[in-house]
C-alpha positions, -999 to 999 in steps of 0.1 A, spaced: 5 0 -2 12 35 -8 16 52 21 24 86 8 -16 94 7 -19 90 46 -12 120 66 13 112 97 -14 130 119 -48 136 116 -68 159 132 -105 143 142 -121 177 154 -135 178 188 -173 165 198 -193 172 236 -191 132 240 -175 107 261 -141 101 249 -129 85 213 -134 47 218 -121 34 183 -113 38 148 -115 28 118 -105 33 84 -114 31 44 -79 27 26 -95 26 -7 -118 55 -3 -101 75 22 -124 77 47 -116 79 83 -139 66 111 -141 70 147 -165 62 178 -170 88 206 -186 73 230 -222 85 216 -220 91 180 -201 79 152 -182 105 127 -168 103 93 -143 122 82 -118 128 53 -83 118 56 -74 159 59 -94 154 89 -127 173 72 -164 161 88 -183 144 62 -211 135 84 -218 121 116 -245 92 133 -259 104 168 -283 99 191 -271 69 209 -279 63 245 -254 35 249 -218 33 248 -206 26 214 -168 12 215 -144 -7 195 -154 -3 161 -142 -17 120 -143 -16 88 -152 -48 69 -136 -44 34 -163 -71 19 -192 -53 27 -184 -18 34 -200 -12 63 -186 -5 99 -189 -24 124 -188 -17 160 -196 -25 201 -226 -15 218 -236 -13 253 -269 -8 272 -265 -14 314 -269 1 344 -235 1 358 -214 29 365 -204 34 327 -240 28 318 -254 53 346 -225 73 337 -232 84 297 -270 88 308 -259 111 337 -233 131 306 -272 132 285 -290 148 313 -308 112 325 -303 103 362 -336 82 363 -340 57 331 -325 19 341 -324 3 311 -325 -35 303 -291 -44 297 -282 -53 265 -252 -58 239 -253 -54 206 -231 -50 174 -240 -19 154 -235 -19 120 -235 13 97 -242 17 63 -216 46 65 -221 51 25 -256 70 36 -237 92 60 -238 120 40 -241 154 66 -234 157 104 -260 151 132 -282 125 115 -297 101 137 -286 64 144 -321 50 148 -346 72 124 -319 81 97 -318 50 84 -277 39 90 -273 18 113 -290 -12 119 -280 -37 151 -275 -76 159 -283 -85 197 -254 -112 213 -274 -134 235 -244 -154 241 -231 -116 260 -261 -112 280 -259 -150 293 -224 -143 308 -236 -111 319 -264 -124 339 -247 -159 351 -231 -155 380 -192 -162 385 -164 -176 410 -184 -181 444 -215 -168 432 -195 -135 426 -217 -115 399 -215 -116 356 -196 -147 345 -159 -145 337 -162 -111 354 -180 -98 322 -187 -62 322 -203 -66 286 -179 -57 250 -160 -35 233 -136 -48 212 -141 -58 172 -121 -65 144 -126 -88 116 -101 -115 112 -93 -151 103 -106 -184 125 -85 -186 151 -54 -212 146 -55 -200 108 -42 -170 88 -63 -174 55 -106 -182 48 -133 -168 58 -129 -137 82 -149 -133 112 -164 -107 130 -141 -111 166 -159 -98 196 -142 -93 229 -154 -92 262 -157 -55 290 -139 -76 320 -146 -58 354 -112 -55 373 -122 -68 405 -86 -78 423 -108 -103 447 -116 -127 423 -94 -149 402 -119 -159 373 -117 -127 354 -80 -133 345 -86 -144 314 -99 -123 281 -131 -138 261 -133 -138 225 -162 -146 205 -166 -152 169 -191 -145 143 -197 -154 104 -214 -120 94 -222 -132 66 -251 -153 76 -265 -123 98 -287 -102 67 -320 -117 86 -308 -109 122 -301 -71 114 -331 -52 128 -335 -8 137 -325 -4 167 -355 14 194 -335 27 226 -372 24 241 -373 -11 231 -346 -33 228 -350 -62 201 -333 -97 210 -326 -105 171 -292 -123 168 -272 -154 166 -282 -182 196 -244 -190 198 -214 -177 183 -191 -194 163 -164 -200 179 -158 -187 216 -122 -185 228 -105 -176 262 -69 -160 269 -46 -159 295 -30 -122 304 -40 -115 339 -69 -91 344 -75 -59 330 -94 -29 336 -129 -32 314 -111 -61 291 -99 -57 257 -107 -22 243 -92 -23 212 -92 -52 193 -72 -55 156 -60 -81 135 -24 -72 118 -28 -89 81 7 -82 79 20 -93 112 -4 -120 111 -10 -110 145 -40 -104 168 -36 -67 189 -57 -65 223 -51 -30 235 -63 -28 272 -60 -8 305 -37 -19 326 -45 -45 354 -43 -39 390 -30 -72 402 -1 -65 422 13 -104 411 6 -91 376 28 -77 347 -3 -55 339 10 -50 300 -11 -25 280 -9 -45 250 -12 -82 241 -6 -99 214 -16 -132 195 -1 -152 165 -29 -161 140 -8 -193 133 -6 -203 166 -25 -236 174 -58 -236 196 -61 -258 220 -92 -271 243 -84 -276 283 -101 -299 304 -136 -275 313 -132 -282 269 -128 -245 265 -108 -232 235 -79 -215 248 -55 -194 232 -16 -184 242 4 -153 238 31 -140 212 62 -159 224 78 -125 214 61 -109 240 80 -95 269 81 -123 294 70 -121 331 87 -152 348 69 -152 377 32 -158 358 47 -166 325 24 -138 305 41 -122 278 28 -90 266 43 -48 255 43 -20 272 32 -1 243 9 27 258 -13 36 233 -41 23 212 -66 13 243 -85 38 224 -80 32 188 -54 18 171 -59 7 132 -29 -19 112 -28 -11 75 -13 -45 72 20 -30 61 38 -24 91 20 11 93 -4 25 120 -30 49 135 -33 53 167 -51 78 191 -43 103 207 -70 112 235 -71 149 251 -102 168 266 -105 210 258 -110 227 286 -148 234 274 -154 197 281 -152 188 245 -129 153 236 -111 153 204 -83 133 196 -52 134 170 -42 100 150 -5 95 143 10 71 123 34 44 137 58 19 120 63 -17 139 91 -3 153 77 26 169 55 -1 187 84 -22 196 110 6 209 80 23 230 80 -10 249 
């Protein structure tokens, strides 16, 4: 890919919203997409605003552009924990309780052609309900602790091959959010689901934020676990690097003192998937990561990426540098990194 068309920095603009959650690039048409918690913005490569999709009262997280259908996919949460209540308070609603629901939002981004389009009524977004995530969120975990695996919902999303492979069909891969409870051990693994979105045509539905639908697959096409030690809110940004054949998992550092609490983990796409004694499919961390000998955990100290990372697949990346302005608006600059930069900063 000729990188001369991609600037070293892109100013995403400033928005009255939550902080930037994720970024996605359409390298062919030259569009940049940013999730700002309650809205999606569409920019050109110079940072000019093309349009925005607004009106969400839930948490729009990590996003990814699907090269196969030209749409943007992102995690969308509605819940009554500190994140959900915080969003509604920001929007001026301190009373509403919602039915905990987790969706994949699918944006027909070709239709986003002006600012302030409504996500639910302007025909640009449809959603699929993730029953597996709702089930784990509602079930108990270790010793009766709330939320199986410490599941707080979903955040990281990207398209990549079936785990254990580098070729073949691309699956939407969704990472759980994980509560950062230091007093339990069943939240030390990341949980990742894979879905074949080519089977979703009859499942996609418009979203009513006052009456959630439950149209979605009964089970994922694959469920996987990765031991990293606990992290704050699980995988914030998940990205598949086509060139390196690696999965990148960007997180907020965990707080358990016996773990290295790296902010970045990687998984080799071709690494075999093991099945443990409980019948769960387990992944392994890349062997080139920095080894923390007491725990056996390998990772990287690259300090950014949890609020947006995009891999071009040729050794280059856009990484979000977020900021908050004095008037409370949120903004970010996307910086162009190469793989050497990522390793040197680790």
